[in-house]
C-alpha positions in Angstrom: 13.4 4.8 17.2 15.0 2.7 14.5 17.9 0.5 15.7 21.2 1.6 14.3 23.9 -1.1 14.1 27.3 -0.4 12.7 30.0 -2.9 11.7 33.5 -1.8 11.2 37.2 -2.3 11.8 38.1 -0.1 14.7 41.3 0.6 16.6 41.0 -1.0 20.0 44.1 -0.8 22.2 46.1 0.2 19.1 45.0 -3.0 17.3 42.5 -3.4 14.5 39.4 -5.3 15.6 36.2 -6.2 13.9 33.5 -4.6 16.0 29.7 -4.5 15.9 28.2 -1.4 17.6 24.5 -1.1 18.5 24.0 2.6 19.2 20.9 1.8 21.3 22.5 -0.9 23.4 23.2 -0.6 27.1 26.4 -2.6 27.0 29.5 -2.9 24.7 30.9 -6.4 24.0 34.2 -7.7 22.6 35.8 -11.1 22.4 38.2 -11.7 25.2 41.1 -12.6 23.0 41.3 -9.0 21.7 42.2 -7.9 25.3 44.1 -10.9 26.6 46.5 -10.9 23.6 47.9 -7.6 24.7 47.9 -8.3 28.4 44.9 -6.1 29.5 43.7 -6.9 33.0 39.9 -7.5 33.3 37.8 -7.9 36.4 34.8 -10.1 37.2 31.3 -8.6 36.8 29.1 -8.5 39.9 26.6 -10.6 38.0 27.1 -12.7 34.9 25.2 -11.9 31.7 23.7 -14.3 29.3 24.2 -12.9 25.8 22.3 -14.3 22.7 24.4 -14.2 19.5 23.8 -15.4 16.0 27.0 -17.5 16.0 26.0 -19.4 19.2 22.7 -19.7 21.0 23.9 -18.1 24.3 27.2 -17.1 25.7 27.9 -16.2 29.3 29.9 -13.0 30.0 31.4 -12.6 33.4 34.4 -10.2 32.9 34.8 -6.5 32.0 37.6 -4.2 31.0 36.9 -0.8 32.3 37.6 2.5 30.5 39.3 1.1 27.4 40.2 3.3 24.5 38.3 2.9 21.2 39.0 5.2 18.3 36.2 6.0 15.8 37.0 8.5 13.0 40.0 9.8 14.9 38.0 10.4 18.0 38.9 8.6 21.2 36.2 7.1 23.4 36.7 5.4 26.8 34.2 2.5 27.2 33.6 -0.5 29.4 33.9 -3.7 27.3 32.1 -6.8 28.5 34.2 -9.7 27.4 32.8 -12.7 25.5 34.8 -16.0 25.6 
């Protein structure tokens, strides 16, 4: 299978956000400020994740927002977003 990565501006919690989606990934990630700026409550993950990104060598993710609304082409999806600080 060929990896499919999409970048776009999507509506997340009724706010526009720059998002990168890897259709073959097992997790979805967003920067924590998207959620904390609108007062969304997150919870700690059972285990922290080390995430390798191009902008930094490794980031540690230890929080998640469960069942958050993301709208893609007028379709609503509920996803768990792992938060990057």
